[in-house]
Every structure is written in structure tokens, then in C-alpha cells.
DSSP file (Angstrom, degrees, kcal/mol; ACC not computed):
  #  RESIDUE AA STRUCTURE BP1 BP2  ACC     N-H-->O    O-->H-N    N-H-->O    O-->H-N    TCO  KAPPA ALPHA  PHI   PSI    X-CA   Y-CA   Z-CA
    1    1 A M              0   0    0      0, 0.0     2,-0.4     0, 0.0     0, 0.0   0.000 360.0 360.0 360.0 135.5    0.0    0.0    0.0
    2    2 A T        -     0   0    0      1,-0.0     2,-0.3     0, 0.0     0, 0.0  -0.781 360.0-123.5 -96.4 134.4    1.3    3.5   -1.0
    3    3 A A        -     0   0    0     -2,-0.4     2,-0.1     1,-0.1    -1,-0.0  -0.567  28.0-137.7 -75.6 137.7    1.0    6.3    1.5
    4    4 A G        -     0   0    0     -2,-0.3     2,-0.5     1,-0.0    -1,-0.1  -0.362  15.4-108.9 -88.5 172.2   -0.9    9.3    0.1
    5    5 A V        -     0   0    0     -2,-0.1     2,-1.0     4,-0.0     3,-0.1  -0.879  21.6-135.0-103.5 133.4    0.0   13.0    0.5
    6    6 A D    >   -     0   0    0     -2,-0.5     3,-1.8     1,-0.2     0, 0.0  -0.781  15.0-169.1 -89.9 103.4   -2.2   15.1    2.7
    7    7 A A  T 3  S+     0   0    0     -2,-1.0    10,-0.8     1,-0.3    11,-0.4   0.675  87.0  56.9 -67.1 -17.0   -2.9   18.3    0.7
    8    8 A N  T 3  S+     0   0    0      8,-0.1    -1,-0.3     9,-0.1    -2,-0.0   0.322  78.3 125.1 -96.0   7.4   -4.3   19.9    3.8
    9    9 A A    <   -     0   0    0     -3,-1.8     8,-0.4     1,-0.1     2,-0.3  -0.308  53.1-138.1 -62.2 151.2   -1.2   19.3    5.9
   10   10 A I        -     0   0    0      6,-0.1     6,-0.2     7,-0.1     2,-0.1  -0.851   4.2-138.3-116.9 151.4    0.2   22.5    7.5
   11   11 A N    >   -     0   0    0      4,-1.8     3,-2.1    -2,-0.3    -1,-0.0  -0.216  48.8 -77.4 -91.0-171.6    3.7   23.8    7.9
   12   12 A E  T 3  S+     0   0    0      1,-0.3    -1,-0.0     2,-0.1    -2,-0.0   0.730 133.1  53.1 -64.2 -21.8    5.1   25.5   11.0
   13   13 A A  T 3  S-     0   0    0      2,-0.1    32,-2.2    31,-0.0    33,-0.3   0.402 121.0-108.1 -90.5   1.6    3.3   28.7   10.2
   14   14 A G  S <  S+     0   0    0     -3,-2.1     2,-0.4     1,-0.3    -2,-0.1   0.658  72.4 144.4  82.4  16.2    0.0   26.9    9.9
   15   15 A R        -     0   0    0     29,-0.1    -4,-1.8     4,-0.1    -1,-0.3  -0.748  39.2-148.1 -97.7 134.3   -0.1   27.2    6.2
   16   16 A T     >  -     0   0    0     -2,-0.4     4,-2.3    -6,-0.2     5,-0.2  -0.360  37.4 -98.5 -82.4 172.2   -1.4   24.6    3.8
   17   17 A A  H  > S+     0   0    0    -10,-0.8     4,-2.4    -8,-0.4     5,-0.2   0.870 126.0  54.6 -59.0 -37.2    0.0   24.0    0.3
   18   18 A L  H  > S+     0   0    0    -11,-0.4     4,-2.4     2,-0.2    -1,-0.2   0.917 107.6  48.3 -64.1 -44.0   -3.0   26.1   -1.0
   19   19 A I  H  > S+     0   0    0      2,-0.2     4,-2.8     1,-0.2    -2,-0.2   0.927 112.7  48.2 -63.0 -44.6   -2.1   29.1    1.3
   20   20 A V  H  X S+     0   0    0     -4,-2.3     4,-1.9     1,-0.2    -2,-0.2   0.909 111.3  50.5 -63.5 -41.5    1.6   28.9    0.3
   21   21 A A  H  X>S+     0   0    0     -4,-2.4     5,-2.7     2,-0.2     4,-0.8   0.905 113.6  45.0 -63.2 -41.1    0.7   28.8   -3.4
   22   22 A A  H  <5S+     0   0    0     -4,-2.4     3,-0.5     3,-0.2    -2,-0.2   0.909 110.4  54.5 -67.8 -41.6   -1.7   31.8   -3.1
   23   23 A W  H  <5S+     0   0    0     -4,-2.8    -2,-0.2     1,-0.2    -1,-0.2   0.847 116.2  38.7 -58.9 -36.7    0.9   33.7   -1.0
   24   24 A R  H  <5S-     0   0    0     -4,-1.9    -1,-0.2    -5,-0.2    -2,-0.2   0.516 112.4-117.7 -94.3  -7.7    3.5   33.2   -3.8
   25   25 A G  T  <5 +     0   0    0     -4,-0.8     2,-1.6    -3,-0.5    -3,-0.2   0.773  53.5 159.9  78.8  26.4    1.1   33.7   -6.7
   26   26 A H     >< +     0   0    0     -5,-2.7     4,-2.3     1,-0.2    -1,-0.2  -0.609  10.4 175.7 -86.2  84.1    1.4   30.2   -8.1
   27   27 A Y  H  > S+     0   0    0     -2,-1.6     4,-2.5     1,-0.2    -1,-0.2   0.897  74.3  49.8 -57.9 -48.5   -1.8   30.1  -10.2
   28   28 A K  H  > S+     0   0    0      1,-0.2     4,-2.0     2,-0.2    -1,-0.2   0.868 110.7  50.3 -64.9 -36.3   -1.2   26.7  -11.8
   29   29 A V  H  > S+     0   0    0      2,-0.2     4,-2.8     1,-0.2    -1,-0.2   0.924 110.3  51.2 -64.7 -43.2   -0.4   25.1   -8.5
   30   30 A L  H  X S+     0   0    0     -4,-2.3     4,-3.1     1,-0.2     5,-0.2   0.913 107.1  53.1 -59.1 -44.0   -3.6   26.5   -7.1
   31   31 A Q  H  X S+     0   0    0     -4,-2.5     4,-1.5     1,-0.2    -1,-0.2   0.930 111.4  46.3 -57.0 -46.1   -5.6   25.2  -10.0
   32   32 A T  H  < S+     0   0    0     -4,-2.0     4,-0.4     1,-0.2    -2,-0.2   0.931 114.6  46.3 -63.7 -46.7   -4.2   21.7   -9.4
   33   33 A L  H ><>S+     0   0    0     -4,-2.8     3,-1.6     1,-0.2     5,-1.1   0.903 108.8  55.0 -64.5 -41.2   -4.8   21.9   -5.6
   34   34 A A  H ><5S+     0   0    0     -4,-3.1     3,-1.1     1,-0.3    -1,-0.2   0.835 102.4  58.2 -61.8 -31.7   -8.3   23.3   -6.0
   35   35 A S  T 3<5S+     0   0    0     -4,-1.5    -1,-0.3     1,-0.2    -2,-0.2   0.605  96.9  63.8 -75.1  -9.6   -9.3   20.3   -8.2
   36   36 A T  T < 5S-     0   0    0     -3,-1.6    -1,-0.2    -4,-0.4    -2,-0.2   0.510 116.2-107.1 -90.7  -5.2   -8.3   17.9   -5.4
   37   37 A G  T < 5 +     0   0    0     -3,-1.1    -3,-0.1    -4,-0.3    -2,-0.1   0.710  58.7 169.7  86.1  20.7  -11.0   19.1   -3.0
   38   38 A I      < -     0   0    0     -5,-1.1     2,-0.9     1,-0.1    -1,-0.2  -0.226  48.4 -91.0 -62.9 155.1   -8.6   20.9   -0.7
   39   39 A D    >   -     0   0    0      1,-0.2     3,-1.1     2,-0.1    -1,-0.1  -0.597  38.5-169.4 -72.5 106.6  -10.0   23.1    2.0
   40   40 A L  T 3  S+     0   0    0     -2,-0.9    10,-0.5     1,-0.2    11,-0.4   0.715  83.0  50.6 -69.3 -21.4  -10.1   26.5    0.3
   41   41 A D  T 3  S+     0   0    0      8,-0.1    -1,-0.2     9,-0.1    -2,-0.1   0.223  73.6 133.9-107.0  13.3  -10.9   28.3    3.6
   42   42 A A    <   -     0   0    0     -3,-1.1     8,-0.5     1,-0.0     2,-0.4  -0.375  43.3-149.6 -60.4 143.3   -8.1   26.9    5.8
   43   43 A A        -     0   0    0      6,-0.1     6,-0.2     7,-0.1    -2,-0.1  -0.907   3.0-132.4-119.8 146.7   -6.4   29.7    7.7
   44   44 A D    >   -     0   0    0      4,-2.1     3,-2.1    -2,-0.4   -30,-0.2  -0.093  47.9 -77.9 -82.0-172.0   -2.8   30.0    8.9
   45   45 A H  T 3  S+     0   0    0    -32,-2.2   -31,-0.1     1,-0.3    -1,-0.1   0.655 133.6  53.7 -66.4 -14.2   -1.7   30.9   12.5
   46   46 A Q  T 3  S-     0   0    0    -33,-0.3    32,-2.8     2,-0.2    33,-0.3   0.395 119.8-109.5 -96.5   1.0   -2.5   34.6   11.6
   47   47 A G  S <  S+     0   0    0     -3,-2.1     2,-0.4     1,-0.3    -2,-0.1   0.628  72.6 141.5  82.3  13.8   -6.0   33.7   10.6
   48   48 A R        -     0   0    0     29,-0.1    -4,-2.1     4,-0.1    -1,-0.3  -0.775  34.4-159.0 -97.5 131.4   -5.2   34.4    6.9
   49   49 A T     >  -     0   0    0     -2,-0.4     4,-2.3    -6,-0.2     5,-0.2  -0.349  39.7 -92.9 -93.2 177.8   -6.7   32.2    4.1
   50   50 A A  H  > S+     0   0    0    -10,-0.5     4,-2.3    -8,-0.5     5,-0.2   0.900 129.4  51.6 -58.4 -41.0   -5.4   31.7    0.6
   51   51 A L  H  > S+     0   0    0    -11,-0.4     4,-2.2     2,-0.2    -1,-0.2   0.891 107.1  53.3 -64.8 -38.7   -7.8   34.5   -0.5
   52   52 A S  H  > S+     0   0    0      1,-0.2     4,-2.4     2,-0.2    -2,-0.2   0.935 110.4  46.7 -59.4 -46.9   -6.4   36.8    2.2
   53   53 A W  H  X S+     0   0    0     -4,-2.3     4,-2.5     1,-0.2     6,-0.2   0.880 110.4  52.1 -66.4 -38.1   -2.8   36.2    1.0
   54   54 A A  H  X>S+     0   0    0     -4,-2.3     5,-1.9     1,-0.2     4,-1.0   0.901 112.2  47.4 -62.3 -39.4   -3.8   36.8   -2.7
   55   55 A A  H  <5S+     0   0    0     -4,-2.2    -2,-0.2     2,-0.2    -1,-0.2   0.883 112.5  48.9 -68.7 -39.4   -5.4   40.1   -1.6
   56   56 A I  H  <5S+     0   0    0     -4,-2.4    -2,-0.2     1,-0.2    -1,-0.2   0.931 118.9  37.3 -64.1 -46.6   -2.4   41.1    0.4
   57   57 A N  H  <5S-     0   0    0     -4,-2.5    -1,-0.2    -5,-0.2    -2,-0.2   0.475 109.5-116.5 -93.1  -2.8    0.1   40.4   -2.3
   58   58 A G  T  <5 +     0   0    0     -4,-1.0     2,-1.5     1,-0.2    -3,-0.2   0.783  54.9 155.6  79.8  27.7   -1.9   41.5   -5.3
   59   59 A F     >< +     0   0    0     -5,-1.9     4,-2.6    -6,-0.2    -1,-0.2  -0.663  12.6 175.2 -90.5  86.3   -2.3   38.3   -7.2
   60   60 A S  H  > S+     0   0    0     -2,-1.5     4,-2.8     1,-0.2     5,-0.2   0.889  75.2  51.3 -60.9 -45.3   -5.5   39.1   -9.0
   61   61 A Q  H  > S+     0   0    0      1,-0.2     4,-2.0     2,-0.2    -1,-0.2   0.893 112.3  48.0 -62.5 -39.1   -5.7   35.9  -11.1
   62   62 A V  H  > S+     0   0    0      2,-0.2     4,-2.5     1,-0.2    -2,-0.2   0.936 112.1  48.8 -65.6 -47.5   -5.3   33.8   -8.0
   63   63 A A  H  X S+     0   0    0     -4,-2.6     4,-2.2     1,-0.2    -2,-0.2   0.917 111.5  49.5 -60.0 -44.1   -7.9   35.8   -6.1
   64   64 A Q  H  X S+     0   0    0     -4,-2.8     4,-2.3     1,-0.2    -1,-0.2   0.879 110.1  50.6 -65.1 -37.6  -10.4   35.5   -9.0
   65   65 A M  H  X S+     0   0    0     -4,-2.0     4,-2.0    -5,-0.2    -1,-0.2   0.920 110.2  50.0 -65.5 -42.5   -9.8   31.7   -9.3
   66   66 A L  H  <>S+     0   0    0     -4,-2.5     5,-2.7     1,-0.2    -2,-0.2   0.882 110.4  50.4 -63.4 -37.5  -10.4   31.3   -5.5
   67   67 A L  H ><5S+     0   0    0     -4,-2.2     3,-1.3     3,-0.2    -1,-0.2   0.904 109.2  50.8 -65.6 -41.4  -13.6   33.3   -5.9
   68   68 A R  H 3<5S+     0   0    0     -4,-2.3    -2,-0.2     1,-0.3    -1,-0.2   0.861 108.3  52.8 -62.2 -34.7  -14.7   31.1   -8.8
   69   69 A E  T 3<5S-     0   0    0     -4,-2.0    -1,-0.3    -5,-0.1    -2,-0.2   0.433 122.8-109.9 -82.3   1.3  -14.0   28.1   -6.6
   70   70 A M  T < 5 +     0   0    0     -3,-1.3    -3,-0.2     1,-0.2    -2,-0.1   0.828  49.7 176.5  76.5  35.9  -16.2   29.6   -3.9
   71   71 A A      < -     0   0    0     -5,-2.7     2,-0.2    -6,-0.1    -1,-0.2  -0.447  43.9 -95.9 -63.4 145.3  -13.6   30.5   -1.3
   72   72 A T        -     0   0    0      1,-0.2     3,-0.2    -2,-0.1   -21,-0.1  -0.483  36.6-168.7 -68.6 130.4  -15.3   32.3    1.6
   73   73 A V  S    S+     0   0    0     -2,-0.2     2,-2.0     1,-0.2    11,-0.3   0.850  73.9  67.6 -88.9 -40.0  -15.0   36.1    1.2
   74   74 A E  S    S+     0   0    0     28,-0.1     2,-0.3     8,-0.1    -1,-0.2  -0.356  71.9 133.0 -85.5  59.4  -16.1   37.3    4.7
   75   75 A V        -     0   0    0     -2,-2.0     2,-0.4    -3,-0.2   -27,-0.0  -0.795  39.6-154.8-106.3 153.4  -13.1   36.0    6.5
   76   76 A R        -     0   0    0     -2,-0.3     6,-0.2     6,-0.1     2,-0.1  -0.985   5.4-142.6-130.2 138.0  -11.1   37.9    9.1
   77   77 A D    >   -     0   0    0      4,-1.9     3,-2.4    -2,-0.4   -30,-0.3  -0.181  50.4 -76.9 -84.4-172.5   -7.5   37.5   10.2
   78   78 A E  T 3  S+     0   0    0    -32,-2.8   -31,-0.1     1,-0.3    -1,-0.1   0.682 134.9  50.8 -64.7 -15.8   -6.3   38.0   13.8
   79   79 A S  T 3  S-     0   0    0    -33,-0.3    31,-1.8     2,-0.1    32,-0.3   0.329 119.8-108.3 -98.8   5.8   -6.5   41.8   13.3
   80   80 A G    <   +     0   0    0     -3,-2.4     2,-0.3     1,-0.3    -2,-0.1   0.581  69.4 149.2  79.9   9.4  -10.1   41.6   11.9
   81   81 A L        -     0   0    0     28,-0.1    -4,-1.9     4,-0.1    -1,-0.3  -0.616  32.6-153.9 -82.0 133.2   -8.9   42.5    8.4
   82   82 A T     >  -     0   0    0     -2,-0.3     4,-2.5    -6,-0.2     5,-0.2  -0.537  32.7-103.4 -94.4 166.4  -10.9   41.0    5.5
   83   83 A P  H  > S+     0   0    0      0, 0.0     4,-2.7     0, 0.0     5,-0.2   0.878 123.1  53.1 -57.3 -37.3   -9.5   40.3    2.0
   84   84 A L  H  > S+     0   0    0    -11,-0.3     4,-2.6     2,-0.2     5,-0.2   0.935 109.2  47.2 -64.8 -45.0  -11.3   43.5    0.8
   85   85 A I  H  > S+     0   0    0      1,-0.2     4,-2.5     2,-0.2    -1,-0.2   0.928 114.0  48.7 -61.4 -43.8   -9.7   45.7    3.5
   86   86 A R  H  X S+     0   0    0     -4,-2.5     4,-2.0     2,-0.2    -2,-0.2   0.928 112.6  47.1 -61.1 -46.5   -6.3   44.2    2.7
   87   87 A A  H  <>S+     0   0    0     -4,-2.7     5,-2.6     1,-0.2     4,-0.4   0.905 114.1  47.3 -64.7 -41.3   -6.6   44.7   -1.0
   88   88 A A  H ><5S+     0   0    0     -4,-2.6     3,-0.9     1,-0.2    -1,-0.2   0.912 112.2  50.0 -65.1 -42.7   -7.8   48.3   -0.6
   89   89 A W  H 3<5S+     0   0    0     -4,-2.5    -1,-0.2     1,-0.2    -2,-0.2   0.843 113.9  45.1 -63.9 -36.1   -5.0   49.0    1.8
   90   90 A N  T 3<5S-     0   0    0     -4,-2.0    -1,-0.2    -5,-0.2    -2,-0.2   0.377 114.1-113.7 -94.5   3.5   -2.4   47.6   -0.5
   91   91 A G  T < 5 +     0   0    0     -3,-0.9     2,-1.2    -4,-0.4    -3,-0.2   0.801  60.4 151.9  75.8  29.8   -3.7   49.3   -3.7
   92   92 A H     >< +     0   0    0     -5,-2.6     4,-2.3     1,-0.2     3,-0.4  -0.673  15.3 175.9 -98.2  82.6   -4.8   46.2   -5.5
   93   93 A E  H  > S+     0   0    0     -2,-1.2     4,-2.7     1,-0.2     5,-0.2   0.868  73.3  53.2 -57.8 -45.9   -7.6   47.6   -7.6
   94   94 A E  H  > S+     0   0    0      1,-0.2     4,-1.8     2,-0.2    -1,-0.2   0.882 111.6  46.7 -61.8 -37.8   -8.5   44.5   -9.7
   95   95 A I  H  > S+     0   0    0     -3,-0.4     4,-2.4     2,-0.2    -1,-0.2   0.906 110.3  52.9 -71.0 -40.8   -8.9   42.4   -6.5
   96   96 A V  H  X S+     0   0    0     -4,-2.3     4,-2.2     1,-0.2    -2,-0.2   0.942 109.3  49.7 -57.1 -47.3  -11.0   45.1   -4.9
   97   97 A K  H  X S+     0   0    0     -4,-2.7     4,-0.7     1,-0.2    -1,-0.2   0.883 112.2  47.7 -60.4 -38.9  -13.3   45.1   -7.9
   98   98 A A  H  < S+     0   0    0     -4,-1.8     4,-0.3    -5,-0.2    -1,-0.2   0.864 115.3  45.0 -70.1 -35.4  -13.6   41.3   -7.8
   99   99 A L  H >X S+     0   0    0     -4,-2.4     3,-1.2     1,-0.2     4,-0.7   0.774  94.9  76.2 -80.7 -27.0  -14.3   41.3   -4.0
  100  100 A I  H >< S+     0   0    0     -4,-2.2     3,-0.9     1,-0.3     5,-0.2   0.879  92.2  52.9 -54.5 -43.0  -16.9   44.2   -4.0
  101  101 A A  T 3< S+     0   0    0     -4,-0.7    -1,-0.3     1,-0.2    -2,-0.1   0.766 118.8  35.7 -65.4 -24.5  -19.7   42.1   -5.4
  102  102 A E  T <4 S+     0   0    0     -3,-1.2     2,-0.3    -4,-0.3    -1,-0.2   0.353 109.4  73.8-108.9   4.1  -19.2   39.4   -2.8
  103  103 A H  S << S-     0   0    0     -3,-0.9     2,-1.0    -4,-0.7   -29,-0.0  -0.859  81.9-110.7-129.5 151.0  -18.3   41.5    0.3
  104  104 A D    >   -     0   0    0     -2,-0.3     3,-1.8     1,-0.2    -3,-0.1  -0.729  32.0-159.9 -75.4 104.9  -19.8   43.9    2.8
  105  105 A V  T 3  S+     0   0    0     -2,-1.0    11,-0.4     1,-0.3    10,-0.3   0.629  87.0  52.8 -68.8 -12.3  -18.0   47.0    1.6
  106  106 A N  T 3  S+     0   0    0     30,-0.1    -1,-0.3     8,-0.1     2,-0.1   0.267  77.1 129.4-105.4  10.6  -18.6   48.7    5.0
  107  107 A A    <   -     0   0    0     -3,-1.8     8,-0.6     1,-0.0     2,-0.3  -0.385  45.0-151.7 -63.6 142.9  -17.1   45.9    7.1
  108  108 A A  B     -A  114   0A   0      6,-0.2     6,-0.2     1,-0.1    -2,-0.1  -0.854   9.0-120.2-118.7 153.9  -14.5   47.3    9.6
  109  109 A D    >   -     0   0    0      4,-2.5     3,-2.1    -2,-0.3   -29,-0.2  -0.076  51.0 -78.2 -77.6-173.4  -11.5   45.7   11.1
  110  110 A S  T 3  S+     0   0    0    -31,-1.8   -30,-0.1     1,-0.3    -1,-0.1   0.653 134.5  51.4 -66.8 -14.1  -11.0   45.2   14.9
  111  111 A R  T 3  S-     0   0    0    -32,-0.3    -1,-0.3     2,-0.2   -31,-0.1   0.361 121.9-105.6 -99.7   3.2  -10.0   48.9   15.2
  112  112 A G  S <  S+     0   0    0     -3,-2.1     2,-0.5     1,-0.3    -2,-0.1   0.637  73.4 141.5  85.3  15.2  -13.2   50.0   13.3
  113  113 A I        -     0   0    0      4,-0.0    -4,-2.5     3,-0.0    -1,-0.3  -0.794  35.3-154.1 -97.5 130.8  -11.3   50.9   10.1
  114  114 A T  B  >  -A  108   0A   0     -2,-0.5     4,-2.2    -6,-0.2    -6,-0.2  -0.396  31.3-103.5 -95.6 172.3  -13.0   50.1    6.8
  115  115 A A  H  > S+     0   0    0     -8,-0.6     4,-2.7   -10,-0.3     5,-0.2   0.889 122.4  53.9 -60.6 -40.5  -11.6   49.4    3.3
  116  116 A L  H  > S+     0   0    0    -11,-0.4     4,-2.5     1,-0.2    -1,-0.2   0.925 108.5  47.9 -62.5 -44.1  -12.7   52.9    2.2
  117  117 A Q  H  > S+     0   0    0      2,-0.2     4,-2.1     1,-0.2    -1,-0.2   0.893 112.1  49.8 -63.9 -39.4  -10.7   54.5    5.1
  118  118 A R  H  X S+     0   0    0     -4,-2.2     4,-1.1     2,-0.2    -2,-0.2   0.919 111.9  48.2 -64.5 -43.2   -7.7   52.3    4.3
  119  119 A A  H  <>S+     0   0    0     -4,-2.7     5,-2.6     1,-0.2     3,-0.4   0.891 110.7  51.4 -64.8 -39.6   -7.8   53.4    0.7
  120  120 A K  H ><5S+     0   0    0     -4,-2.5     3,-1.3     1,-0.2    -1,-0.2   0.901 104.9  56.3 -62.9 -40.7   -8.2   57.0    1.6
  121  121 A A  H 3<5S+     0   0    0     -4,-2.1    -1,-0.2     1,-0.3    -2,-0.2   0.784 113.9  40.3 -62.4 -27.2   -5.2   56.8    3.9
  122  122 A R  T 3<5S-     0   0    0     -4,-1.1    -1,-0.3    -3,-0.4    -2,-0.2   0.354 110.7-121.8-101.3   3.0   -3.1   55.6    0.9
  123  123 A N  T < 5 +     0   0    0     -3,-1.3     2,-1.5    -4,-0.3    -3,-0.2   0.890  48.4 166.8  55.8  43.1   -4.8   58.0   -1.6
  124  124 A E     >< +     0   0    0     -5,-2.6     4,-2.7     1,-0.2    -1,-0.2  -0.640   7.6 177.6 -86.9  80.1   -5.9   55.1   -3.7
  125  125 A T  H  > S+     0   0    0     -2,-1.5     4,-2.2     1,-0.2    -1,-0.2   0.850  74.0  49.1 -60.7 -40.8   -8.3   57.2   -5.8
  126  126 A A  H  > S+     0   0    0      2,-0.2     4,-2.1     1,-0.2    -1,-0.2   0.916 114.0  46.4 -65.7 -41.7   -9.5   54.5   -8.2
  127  127 A I  H  > S+     0   0    0      2,-0.2     4,-2.7     1,-0.2     5,-0.2   0.903 110.1  53.8 -67.0 -40.7  -10.2   52.1   -5.3
  128  128 A I  H  X S+     0   0    0     -4,-2.7     4,-2.7     1,-0.2     5,-0.2   0.924 108.8  49.8 -57.2 -44.8  -12.0   54.9   -3.4
  129  129 A A  H  X S+     0   0    0     -4,-2.2     4,-2.4     2,-0.2    -2,-0.2   0.912 111.4  48.2 -62.9 -43.2  -14.2   55.4   -6.5
  130  130 A H  H  X S+     0   0    0     -4,-2.1     4,-1.3     2,-0.2    -2,-0.2   0.922 113.3  47.7 -62.8 -44.6  -15.0   51.7   -6.8
  131  131 A L  H  <>S+     0   0    0     -4,-2.7     5,-2.8     1,-0.2     3,-0.2   0.918 112.5  47.9 -64.8 -43.5  -15.8   51.4   -3.1
  132  132 A R  H ><5S+     0   0    0     -4,-2.7     3,-1.7     1,-0.2    -1,-0.2   0.911 108.8  54.0 -63.7 -40.8  -18.1   54.5   -3.1
  133  133 A A  H 3<5S+     0   0    0     -4,-2.4    -1,-0.2     1,-0.3    -2,-0.2   0.801 107.1  53.3 -62.3 -27.9  -19.9   53.3   -6.2
  134  134 A A  T 3<5S-     0   0    0     -4,-1.3    -1,-0.3    -3,-0.2   -29,-0.2   0.413 130.6 -94.6 -88.2   2.0  -20.6   50.0   -4.3
  135  135 A G  T < 5 +     0   0    0     -3,-1.7    -3,-0.2     1,-0.3    -2,-0.1   0.545  68.5 156.8 101.3   8.6  -22.1   51.9   -1.4
  136  136 A A      <       0   0    0     -5,-2.8    -1,-0.3    -6,-0.2   -30,-0.1  -0.406 360.0 360.0 -67.3 143.7  -19.1   52.3    1.0
  137  137 A R              0   0    0     -2,-0.1    -1,-0.1   -32,-0.1   -31,-0.1   0.338 360.0 360.0-135.0 360.0  -19.4   55.2    3.4
């Protein structure tokens, strides 16, 4: 009998193969892993999922694939930050646009700061416009 590989195994940071692939932007690896039935919503020790890492690092294609595969959007890391707040804060317009349709645009982190406030702090004018058009206040 051959031992199988556990695709949901975690490393010392609590990250699965899917989280590491999203963190590094490895789209093709993500595609392969997603087709195996891996847990799309597994979170690392910081509470960040694959979608969170794609939003942080600006990997739009990865984020869009995770959204197509039905990754949970309304997740929060240990600071209460959602993928939308992270993407807005880091200036990742394409990811913000993809997340707006699936996300509470007025959600706030654990300090009460929203995606719109984060975008304003960074003077991300295009992101501010997208958020306002989606009803952010």
C-alpha cells in the first residue's frame, strides 16, 4: 500500500499548500490543488486564508480563481482584516473590484477601520471610487 499525500497538511506557520501557493502567486499550482477538494478556507496561524494572501500580495488571477471556486470572502485575520480591506489598503484595484460584489463594503477591522478608510489613507483614488460606487461610506 502506498501512502498518500495530505494536501491539507500544514507547515510550522500553519499554512497549507494552497495558502503557500496563493501567498506566492502560483496560479497553476492553485488550480491543481483546488481540483483535489482541498480546504479553500483553511487559515494559517495569523487567521489568513489563501484569498487573504492573494489580496495582500496583489495576485488578481489567484484571487479570481479562488472566488470562482467559492472561497469564503467574509473571513477575518487575527486583526479583523478582511481580504477586501487588505486589497484596498495595498492598492490592488483588480482584487477590490472582484471582491466588492461578494463582500460587505462597510465591514470594519478590529479597530473600526473600513476598506474605504484604508484606501483614503493611501490616496488610492481608483479604489475609493469603486468602493463609493458600491455603497461604501
